[in-house]
C-alpha positions in Angstrom: 34.6 -8.8 -45.6 32.2 -9.3 -46.8 30.2 -6.2 -45.6 28.2 -3.9 -47.5 27.5 -0.8 -45.7 24.2 1.3 -47.0 23.5 4.5 -44.9 25.8 6.3 -43.1 24.5 9.4 -40.3 26.5 12.4 -38.8 26.0 13.3 -35.1 26.9 16.2 -33.0 27.5 15.9 -29.0 28.3 17.5 -26.7 29.0 16.2 -23.0 31.2 17.0 -20.3 32.8 15.0 -16.9 33.7 15.6 -13.7 36.7 13.6 -12.1 37.2 13.9 -8.4 39.3 11.8 -5.9 36.9 10.2 -3.4 37.8 9.0 0.1 35.2 5.5 0.9 34.6 5.2 -2.4 31.9 8.3 -2.1 32.6 10.8 -0.3 34.8 13.5 -2.9 38.0 14.7 -1.7 37.5 19.1 -2.1 39.8 20.5 -4.4 40.5 17.1 -6.6 37.8 17.6 -9.1 38.6 17.8 -12.7 36.8 18.6 -15.6 37.1 17.4 -19.1 34.2 18.6 -22.2 34.8 17.5 -25.5 32.1 18.5 -28.2 32.8 17.0 -31.2 31.7 14.9 -34.6 31.1 11.7 -34.9 29.8 9.4 -37.9 28.0 6.0 -37.8 27.9 3.4 -40.8 24.9 0.4 -40.9 25.0 -2.4 -43.3 24.8 -5.9 -43.6 26.9 -8.9 -44.0 26.6 -10.2 -47.6 26.8 -13.9 -46.8 23.7 -13.7 -44.6 21.7 -12.4 -47.5 18.9 -15.2 -48.5 18.0 -15.0 -52.1 16.0 -17.6 -53.4 14.4 -17.7 -57.0 11.0 -19.4 -58.0 11.3 -19.6 -61.5 7.8 -20.8 -61.8 6.0 -17.9 -60.4 8.9 -15.3 -62.0 10.0 -13.5 -58.4 13.0 -13.3 -56.7 12.7 -14.0 -52.8 15.5 -12.1 -50.6 15.7 -11.7 -47.1 17.5 -9.3 -45.1 19.6 -10.4 -41.9 19.5 -7.9 -38.9 21.1 -4.7 -39.8 24.4 -4.5 -38.2 26.9 -1.0 -37.1 30.0 -1.5 -38.9 31.7 1.1 -37.7 31.6 4.4 -34.8 34.1 6.4 -34.4 34.5 10.5 -33.7 35.6 12.6 -36.8 38.9 13.7 -34.9 39.4 17.2 -36.5 36.2 18.3 -35.1 37.9 17.6 -31.7 37.8 20.4 -29.2 38.5 19.9 -25.8 38.2 21.5 -22.9 39.7 21.1 -19.4 40.4 21.7 -15.9 43.0 19.9 -14.2 44.4 20.3 -10.5 47.5 19.5 -9.8 46.0 17.2 -6.8 43.9 15.2 -9.3 45.8 15.2 -13.1 43.5 14.3 -15.4 44.0 10.5 -17.0 44.4 9.3 -20.6 41.7 6.9 -19.1 39.5 9.3 -18.4 39.1 10.7 -22.5 38.9 6.9 -23.1 35.8 6.8 -21.3 34.1 10.3 -22.0 35.0 9.3 -25.9 33.1 5.5 -25.1 30.0 7.5 -23.7 29.9 10.1 -26.6 29.8 7.7 -29.2 27.6 5.4 -27.3 25.6 8.8 -27.1 26.0 9.6 -30.7 25.0 5.8 -31.8 21.4 6.9 -29.9 20.6 9.8 -31.7 20.9 8.4 -35.6 19.3 5.4 -34.4 16.3 8.3 -32.8 16.1 9.7 -36.6 15.8 6.2 -38.4 18.8 4.9 -39.3 18.3 1.5 -39.8 15.3 2.1 -41.9 17.3 4.4 -43.8 19.3 1.8 -44.8 17.6 -0.8 -45.2 15.3 1.1 -47.9 19.0 1.8 -49.2 19.3 -2.2 -49.2 16.5 -2.8 -50.9 17.5 0.1 -53.6 20.3 -1.1 -54.2 19.4 -4.9 -55.0 16.2 -3.8 -57.1 19.1 -1.6 -59.2 21.0 -4.6 -59.2 18.6 -6.8 -60.5 16.9 -4.6 -62.7 17.9 -6.1 -65.7 15.5 -9.5 -64.7 12.7 -7.5 -66.3 10.9 -11.0 -65.8 11.1 -11.4 -62.4 9.1 -9.8 -59.7 11.6 -8.5 -56.4 10.4 -9.8 -52.8 11.5 -8.7 -49.7 10.9 -10.7 -47.1 
């Protein structure tokens, strides 16, 4: 795998959802509402596909031009040791595992939005530039330029 994770950020999310059985697809049946509430932390890792980084060396001007590809989300997951789950189950509509799965997917999407709002992509790009500059620091006669 030619991926380089350049930044990660944690998020904390608390989300609750009610699930009811319905008549005619939009009328909830009384007494069939179950509730799932999950509080947890998650981690998002972002970075680059190394094969997509395009370097170009100009020996005449002593410059190295580097075109970075678009940053990618490499991983987004829940830290399972931090999960706190609260349930209100009814016998008329027992909680289904698919309800947990949909809520976890929503939590991961919400966590991604939170870290994006905190500037995870900008910080990842800054770290990538720092990594490359440090890696190329032995070439004193060349100036590194990012496109």
